[in-house]
KOLGU-946803 format. One record per residue: residue number from 0; residue in three letters; y, x, z of N, C-alpha, C, CB in turn. Coordinates in steps of 0.001 Angstrom, whole numbers, plus 500000, padded with zeros to 6 digits. Glycine has a CB too. Layout:
BEGIN
{NUM, 'ALA', {Y, X, Z}, {Y, X, Z}, {Y, X, Z}, {Y, X, Z}};
...
//
This chain:
BEGIN
{0, 'MET', {498830, 500859, 500000}, {500000, 500000, 500000}, {501234, 500905, 500000}, {499998, 499023, 501235}};
{1, 'THR', {502156, 500609, 499124}, {503359, 501432, 499013}, {504259, 501226, 500233}, {504127, 501097, 497715}};
{2, 'PRO', {505106, 502194, 500527}, {506040, 502024, 501655}, {506938, 500796, 501495}, {506908, 503269, 501803}};
{3, 'ASN', {507383, 500521, 500258}, {508240, 499347, 500036}, {507495, 498052, 500322}, {508765, 499334, 498599}};
{4, 'LEU', {506224, 497987, 499908}, {505436, 496785, 500144}, {505126, 496634, 501637}, {504131, 496826, 499324}};
{5, 'SER', {504855, 497737, 502312}, {504636, 497686, 503763}, {505879, 497152, 504473}, {504269, 499087, 504309}};
{6, 'THR', {507037, 497612, 504040}, {508299, 497129, 504617}, {508484, 495643, 504332}, {509496, 497929, 504059}};
{7, 'ALA', {508140, 495221, 503127}, {508268, 493805, 502767}, {507351, 492953, 503641}, {507938, 493588, 501270}};
{8, 'PHE', {506112, 493391, 503857}, {505203, 492660, 504742}, {505739, 492641, 506171}, {503798, 493288, 504710}};
{9, 'HIS', {506278, 493773, 506619}, {506848, 493839, 507972}, {507961, 492795, 508131}, {507398, 495265, 508266}};
{10, 'ASN', {508881, 492791, 507186}, {509996, 491841, 507243}, {509500, 490399, 507156}, {510992, 492121, 506111}};
{11, 'TYR', {508539, 490157, 506275}, {507964, 488817, 506137}, {507415, 488335, 507485}, {506843, 488813, 505063}};
{12, 'GLY', {506614, 489170, 508126}, {506020, 488788, 509407}, {507061, 488478, 510467}, {505115, 489882, 509901}};
{13, 'GLN', {508092, 489293, 510539}, {509151, 489090, 511532}, {509914, 487784, 511294}, {510125, 490270, 511508}};
{14, 'ILE', {510341, 487588, 510081}, {511144, 486404, 509747}, {510350, 485118, 509936}, {511649, 486492, 508305}};
{15, 'HIS', {509149, 485084, 509415}, {508400, 483833, 509416}, {507727, 483536, 510758}, {507361, 483869, 508330}};
{16, 'ALA', {507517, 484535, 511581}, {507013, 484262, 512933}, {508048, 483433, 513698}, {506699, 485595, 513695}};
{17, 'ARG', {509315, 483758, 513518}, {510377, 482962, 514168}, {510363, 481530, 513653}, {511768, 483597, 513921}};
{18, 'SER', {510152, 481365, 512347}, {510099, 480019, 511764}, {508936, 479216, 512343}, {509971, 480101, 510232}};
{19, 'VAL', {507770, 479844, 512443}, {506597, 479146, 512988}, {506874, 478713, 514417}, {505337, 480049, 512933}};
{20, 'LYS', {507427, 479602, 515215}, {507714, 479268, 516619}, {508695, 478101, 516715}, {508284, 480495, 517360}};
{21, 'THR', {509693, 478091, 515851}, {510680, 477005, 515845}, {510032, 475685, 515434}, {511845, 477340, 514895}};
{22, 'ILE', {509233, 475723, 514391}, {508573, 474498, 513915}, {507619, 473963, 514972}, {507812, 474762, 512597}};
{23, 'VAL', {506803, 474830, 515529}, {505807, 474409, 516525}, {506497, 473831, 517761}, {504899, 475601, 516927}};
{24, 'ALA', {507629, 474392, 518145}, {508360, 473890, 519312}, {508835, 472450, 519104}, {509558, 474795, 519611}};
{25, 'ARG', {509066, 472057, 517851}, {509539, 470699, 517552}, {508417, 469669, 517439}, {510324, 470711, 516273}};
{26, 'LEU', {507197, 470136, 517294}, {506070, 469207, 517146}, {505699, 468595, 518487}, {504852, 469924, 516539}};
{27, 'ASN', {505047, 467432, 518445}, {504640, 466754, 519673}, {503587, 467541, 520442}, {504110, 465373, 519352}};
{28, 'SER', {502734, 468245, 519719}, {501726, 469094, 520353}, {501511, 470314, 519471}, {500382, 468318, 520579}};
{29, 'GLU', {501070, 471406, 520092}, {500884, 472638, 519335}, {499596, 472558, 518530}, {500862, 473863, 520274}};
{30, 'PRO', {499680, 472786, 517228}, {498465, 472766, 516409}, {497515, 473893, 516817}, {498821, 472887, 514915}};
{31, 'ILE', {496225, 473644, 516653}, {495227, 474624, 517072}, {495308, 475917, 516272}, {493843, 474035, 516944}};
{32, 'PHE', {495891, 475869, 515097}, {495963, 477051, 514247}, {497204, 477900, 514496}, {495925, 476639, 512809}};
{33, 'ALA', {498123, 477453, 515346}, {499411, 478140, 515523}, {499238, 479584, 515997}, {500276, 477376, 516521}};
{34, 'GLU', {498418, 479797, 516998}, {498218, 481164, 517505}, {497588, 482065, 516451}, {497340, 481144, 518760}};
{35, 'ARG', {496630, 481524, 515705}, {495979, 482307, 514658}, {496995, 482708, 513588}, {494818, 481509, 514026}};
{36, 'LEU', {497872, 481770, 513210}, {498896, 482062, 512217}, {499884, 483102, 512745}, {499635, 480779, 511821}};
{37, 'LEU', {500290, 482964, 513992}, {501208, 483946, 514586}, {500560, 485326, 514667}, {501648, 483492, 515988}};
{38, 'SER', {499269, 485367, 514939}, {498549, 486643, 514970}, {498544, 487288, 513579}, {497097, 486436, 515473}};
{39, 'TRP', {498326, 486477, 512542}, {498344, 487004, 511186}, {499742, 487521, 510826}, {497898, 485922, 510186}};
{40, 'LEU', {500772, 486783, 511202}, {502138, 487225, 510935}, {502446, 488522, 511677}, {503141, 486136, 511337}};
{41, 'ASP', {501909, 488668, 512882}, {502065, 489902, 513643}, {501397, 491063, 512895}, {501462, 489746, 515066}};
{42, 'ASP', {500217, 490799, 512327}, {499547, 491823, 511533}, {500344, 492169, 510280}, {498148, 491360, 511147}};
{43, 'CYS', {500998, 491185, 509683}, {501851, 491480, 508526}, {502904, 492513, 508916}, {502529, 490185, 507990}};
{44, 'SER', {503457, 492372, 510121}, {504495, 493279, 510588}, {503953, 494633, 511001}, {505228, 492664, 511734}};
{45, 'LYS', {502814, 494630, 511674}, {502319, 495868, 512278}, {501177, 496534, 511523}, {501876, 495590, 513662}};
{46, 'SER', {500332, 495748, 510880}, {499147, 496278, 510197}, {498918, 495530, 508884}, {497895, 496169, 511107}};
{47, 'PRO', {499788, 495742, 507906}, {499678, 494962, 506668}, {498306, 495031, 506003}, {500709, 495429, 505698}};
{48, 'LEU', {497625, 496154, 506119}, {496307, 496249, 505480}, {495301, 495296, 506117}, {495783, 497682, 505559}};
{49, 'GLU', {495463, 495007, 507406}, {494607, 493997, 508036}, {494996, 492601, 507570}, {494698, 494088, 509571}};
{50, 'ALA', {496272, 492378, 507358}, {496755, 491063, 506935}, {496294, 490705, 505531}, {498266, 491018, 506999}};
{51, 'VAL', {496078, 491706, 504683}, {495676, 491419, 503307}, {494157, 491332, 503147}, {496224, 492484, 502379}};
{52, 'ASP', {493431, 491423, 504245}, {491988, 491185, 504184}, {491788, 489805, 503563}, {491315, 491280, 505617}};
{53, 'PRO', {490978, 489686, 502506}, {490862, 488411, 501782}, {490511, 487212, 502675}, {489818, 488544, 500709}};
{54, 'LYS', {489599, 487383, 503602}, {489204, 486260, 504462}, {490359, 485850, 505376}, {487963, 486633, 505307}};
{55, 'ARG', {491027, 486824, 505976}, {492160, 486516, 506864}, {493318, 485921, 506079}, {492627, 487781, 507606}};
{56, 'ALA', {493579, 486454, 504894}, {494678, 485940, 504081}, {494407, 484503, 503651}, {494896, 486829, 502850}};
{57, 'LYS', {493153, 484204, 503289}, {492799, 482836, 502897}, {493007, 481877, 504064}, {491337, 482772, 502407}};
{58, 'THR', {492562, 482280, 505244}, {492751, 481441, 506434}, {494233, 481231, 506710}, {492068, 482075, 507662}};
{59, 'ALA', {495018, 482295, 506564}, {496461, 482189, 506809}, {497128, 481233, 505826}, {497116, 483568, 506717}};
{60, 'MET', {496730, 481286, 504555}, {497334, 480383, 503565}, {497014, 478929, 503919}, {496824, 480717, 502131}};
{61, 'CYS', {495780, 478673, 504330}, {495401, 477311, 504740}, {496167, 476897, 505995}, {493875, 477222, 504994}};
{62, 'ASP', {496371, 477832, 506918}, {497140, 477526, 508127}, {498594, 477202, 507797}, {497079, 478700, 509107}};
{63, 'ILE', {499163, 477913, 506841}, {500545, 477633, 506441}, {500633, 476259, 505777}, {501071, 478732, 505481}};
{64, 'VAL', {499662, 475932, 504952}, {499623, 474595, 504340}, {499502, 473537, 505434}, {498438, 474475, 503331}};
{65, 'ALA', {498630, 473768, 506398}, {498455, 472812, 507500}, {499752, 472659, 508297}, {497309, 473267, 508433}};
{66, 'LEU', {500450, 473757, 508523}, {501732, 473694, 509221}, {502717, 472843, 508433}, {502303, 475108, 509443}};
{67, 'ARG', {502733, 473027, 507138}, {503631, 472237, 506287}, {503303, 470747, 506384}, {503536, 472707, 504820}};
{68, 'VAL', {502018, 470418, 506362}, {501607, 469016, 506480}, {502080, 468436, 507814}, {500067, 468885, 506351}};
{69, 'CYS', {502042, 469253, 508872}, {502502, 468796, 510197}, {503992, 468464, 510225}, {502206, 469859, 511242}};
{70, 'CYS', {504726, 468960, 509253}, {506172, 468767, 509216}, {506588, 467463, 508543}, {506818, 469922, 508507}};
{71, 'TYR', {505624, 466672, 508116}, {505926, 465429, 507410}, {505481, 464211, 508191}, {505271, 465427, 506051}};
{72, 'GLY', {506208, 463124, 507958}, {505761, 461795, 508338}, {505240, 461159, 507053}, {506924, 460935, 509011}};
{73, 'PHE', {504192, 460366, 507162}, {503549, 459820, 505964}, {503495, 458309, 505996}, {502149, 460378, 505815}};
{74, 'SER', {503541, 457731, 504798}, {503290, 456309, 504616}, {502742, 456139, 503196}, {504604, 455443, 504850}};
{75, 'VAL', {502153, 454990, 502957}, {501644, 454694, 501622}, {502365, 453456, 501123}, {500089, 454486, 501625}};
{76, 'LYS', {502926, 453555, 499930}, {503622, 452429, 499317}, {503122, 452306, 497893}, {505178, 452612, 499361}};
{77, 'ASP', {502648, 451123, 497563}, {502087, 450859, 496235}, {500980, 451856, 495884}, {503192, 450911, 495174}};
{78, 'GLY', {500188, 452206, 496899}, {499062, 453107, 496688}, {499430, 454575, 496595}, {498354, 452717, 495462}};
{79, 'LYS', {500711, 454889, 496684}, {501164, 456274, 496579}, {501613, 456792, 497940}, {502310, 456393, 495558}};
{80, 'LEU', {501275, 458037, 498196}, {501639, 458680, 499450}, {503122, 459019, 499444}, {500794, 459946, 499681}};
{81, 'LYS', {503828, 458561, 500485}, {505243, 458873, 500637}, {505369, 459844, 501807}, {506105, 457572, 500868}};
{82, 'MET', {506080, 460934, 501586}, {506238, 461967, 502598}, {507709, 462069, 502991}, {505710, 463330, 502085}};
{83, 'THR', {507950, 462128, 504314}, {509300, 462278, 504829}, {509347, 463551, 505661}, {509731, 461034, 505670}};
{84, 'ASP', {510228, 464462, 505298}, {510357, 465723, 506035}, {510936, 465439, 507416}, {511253, 466738, 505260}};
{85, 'LEU', {510167, 465813, 508438}, {510607, 465635, 509820}, {511253, 466910, 510355}, {509423, 465229, 510710}};
{86, 'GLY', {511357, 467912, 509526}, {511932, 469202, 509913}, {510900, 470305, 509809}, {512491, 469141, 511336}};
{87, 'GLY', {511221, 471318, 509049}, {510349, 472474, 508925}, {509539, 472544, 507643}, {509433, 472499, 510057}};
{88, 'ALA', {509519, 471479, 506858}, {508718, 471474, 505636}, {509221, 472518, 504639}, {508737, 470082, 504994}};
{89, 'LYS', {510525, 472613, 504480}, {511082, 473587, 503537}, {510781, 475011, 504012}, {512615, 473381, 503378}};
{90, 'ALA', {510971, 475268, 505297}, {510711, 476613, 505836}, {509244, 476995, 505673}, {511108, 476686, 507323}};
{91, 'SER', {508342, 476049, 505900}, {506922, 476368, 505757}, {506541, 476554, 504291}, {506063, 475269, 506385}};
{92, 'PHE', {507206, 475834, 503386}, {506950, 476017, 501961}, {507435, 477394, 501508}, {507639, 474906, 501139}};
{93, 'VAL', {508611, 477792, 501967}, {509131, 479123, 501645}, {508189, 480192, 502204}, {510570, 479310, 502213}};
{94, 'MET', {507678, 479963, 503410}, {506739, 480902, 504021}, {505504, 481060, 503141}, {506336, 480428, 505432}};
{95, 'LEU', {504972, 479949, 502639}, {503803, 479990, 501769}, {504110, 480729, 500475}, {503318, 478576, 501463}};
{96, 'CYS', {505218, 480385, 499837}, {505589, 481036, 498567}, {505803, 482530, 498748}, {506859, 480400, 497990}};
{97, 'ASP', {506497, 482918, 499810}, {506741, 484338, 500070}, {505430, 485084, 500309}, {507672, 484509, 501279}};
{98, 'ALA', {504517, 484470, 501080}, {503223, 485113, 501350}, {502443, 485293, 500060}, {502399, 484285, 502357}};
{99, 'LEU', {502383, 484258, 499259}, {501638, 484343, 498005}, {502249, 485385, 497067}, {501598, 482975, 497318}};
{100, 'ALA', {503561, 485484, 497053}, {504219, 486494, 496218}, {503854, 487903, 496683}, {505749, 486304, 496247}};
{101, 'LEU', {503940, 488146, 497984}, {503600, 489474, 498506}, {502129, 489809, 498287}, {503931, 489557, 499992}};
{102, 'LEU', {501264, 488847, 498536}, {499833, 489087, 498355}, {499498, 489344, 496885}, {499023, 487894, 498880}};
{103, 'THR', {500210, 488692, 495990}, {499994, 488903, 494561}, {500484, 490284, 494134}, {500703, 487815, 493747}};
{104, 'ILE', {501586, 490724, 494710}, {502068, 492076, 494414}, {501038, 493104, 494890}, {503450, 492332, 495088}};
{105, 'HIS', {500471, 492863, 496066}, {499466, 493778, 496611}, {498203, 493795, 495763}, {499120, 493391, 498044}};
{106, 'ASP', {497719, 492594, 495391}, {496452, 492483, 494654}, {496537, 491223, 493799}, {495201, 492434, 495633}};
{107, 'ARG', {496751, 491413, 492522}, {496974, 490287, 491605}, {495818, 489285, 491625}, {497177, 490804, 490184}};
{108, 'GLU', {494582, 489777, 491635}, {493413, 488885, 491637}, {493334, 488086, 492942}, {492115, 489698, 491435}};
{109, 'LEU', {493548, 488763, 494057}, {493550, 488078, 495355}, {494646, 487024, 495380}, {493744, 489086, 496514}};
{110, 'GLY', {495824, 487368, 494889}, {496927, 486418, 494846}, {496581, 485171, 494062}, {498145, 487065, 494252}};
{111, 'ALA', {495960, 485356, 492910}, {495567, 484209, 492089}, {494555, 483331, 492813}, {494987, 484681, 490755}};
{112, 'GLN', {493598, 483955, 493487}, {492597, 483192, 494245}, {493256, 482411, 495375}, {491514, 484130, 494814}};
{113, 'LEU', {494200, 483047, 496061}, {494864, 482394, 497195}, {495785, 481268, 496745}, {495658, 483413, 497996}};
{114, 'ILE', {496422, 481433, 495600}, {497257, 480356, 495056}, {496388, 479133, 494781}, {497987, 480814, 493756}};
{115, 'ALA', {495255, 479347, 494142}, {494343, 478236, 493844}, {493811, 477615, 495131}, {493172, 478716, 492965}};
{116, 'GLU', {493458, 478431, 496091}, {492925, 477920, 497363}, {493983, 477117, 498122}, {492418, 479084, 498239}};
{117, 'ALA', {495210, 477627, 498168}, {496284, 476909, 498866}, {496533, 475557, 498212}, {497583, 477742, 498874}};
{118, 'ARG', {496529, 475515, 496901}, {496742, 474251, 496187}, {495602, 473279, 496449}, {496883, 474500, 494679}};
{119, 'HIS', {494384, 473774, 496372}, {493206, 472932, 496605}, {493203, 472399, 498044}, {491904, 473731, 496323}};
{120, 'TYR', {493500, 473264, 498994}, {493524, 472855, 500403}, {494622, 471813, 500641}, {493742, 474083, 501321}};
{121, 'SER', {495772, 472028, 500044}, {496876, 471082, 500174}, {496490, 469716, 499610}, {498126, 471618, 499461}};
{122, 'ASP', {495906, 469705, 498427}, {495478, 468451, 497804}, {494473, 467715, 498690}, {494862, 468724, 496419}};
{123, 'ARG', {493513, 468450, 499249}, {492498, 467830, 500126}, {493135, 467241, 501375}, {491427, 468859, 500527}};
{124, 'GLN', {494064, 467979, 501977}, {494693, 467490, 503204}, {495529, 466237, 502935}, {495570, 468586, 503825}};
{125, 'LEU', {496260, 466237, 501859}, {497086, 465072, 501544}, {496222, 463867, 501175}, {498052, 465397, 500397}};
{126, 'GLN', {495110, 464092, 500520}, {494186, 462995, 500213}, {493597, 462423, 501497}, {493058, 463478, 499276}};
{127, 'LYS', {493280, 463286, 502452}, {492763, 462811, 503747}, {493804, 461945, 504460}, {492362, 464010, 504647}};
{128, 'VAL', {495048, 462404, 504455}, {496119, 461637, 505097}, {496253, 460274, 504427}, {497464, 462406, 505035}};
{129, 'ARG', {496296, 460267, 503115}, {496421, 459009, 502370}, {495269, 458062, 502710}, {496454, 459281, 500850}};
{130, 'SER', {494054, 458572, 502722}, {492873, 457756, 503029}, {492933, 457194, 504440}, {491599, 458579, 502856}};
{131, 'LEU', {493363, 458007, 505390}, {493473, 457543, 506776}, {494500, 456425, 506915}, {493845, 458703, 507695}};
{132, 'ILE', {495621, 456566, 506236}, {496665, 455532, 506305}, {496148, 454245, 505690}, {497959, 455994, 505582}};
{133, 'ILE', {495543, 454333, 504531}, {495016, 453116, 503866}, {493935, 452469, 504727}, {494438, 453458, 502455}};
{134, 'ARG', {493058, 453300, 505288}, {491995, 452756, 506147}, {492573, 452067, 507387}, {491031, 453876, 506575}};
{135, 'SER', {493611, 452659, 507981}, {494183, 452066, 509183}, {494904, 450751, 508866}, {495148, 453051, 509848}};
{136, 'ARG', {495429, 450612, 507669}, {496080, 449370, 507256}, {495068, 448242, 507082}, {496851, 449583, 505958}};
{137, 'ASN', {493850, 448619, 506690}, {492821, 447639, 506433}, {492073, 447202, 507692}, {491857, 448185, 505442}};
{138, 'CYS', {492384, 447826, 508808}, {491696, 447457, 510055}, {492324, 446249, 510719}, {491701, 448622, 511024}};
//
């Protein structure tokens, strides 16, 4: 990893750890993945080579997507999922985009895999939310 990329990962970890802490503080309860995500962000700052481990990076991308989902209120209207930002959705989206950009710079193939995984995970989570809302309406 080049010195510039190490510095970029360091800065990424520092900046986005503050964002995660702010978002989590506003939620009604702390998500189970928050500590794991903060640990990964700490590794971005202190040990970037550990942070780019494919398994850890994949978990982190899913955790960032999950954090973003936590930042929305949901409803279904005319069969379509409506999302309302309750605060933090933009910051978590920027966090995801920045992570994917850095990971792609580090390893183009890994970046492509993580982009696809983050999208797939996001789609699955939003489909689950939509299904739960529709099911609860039918009860």
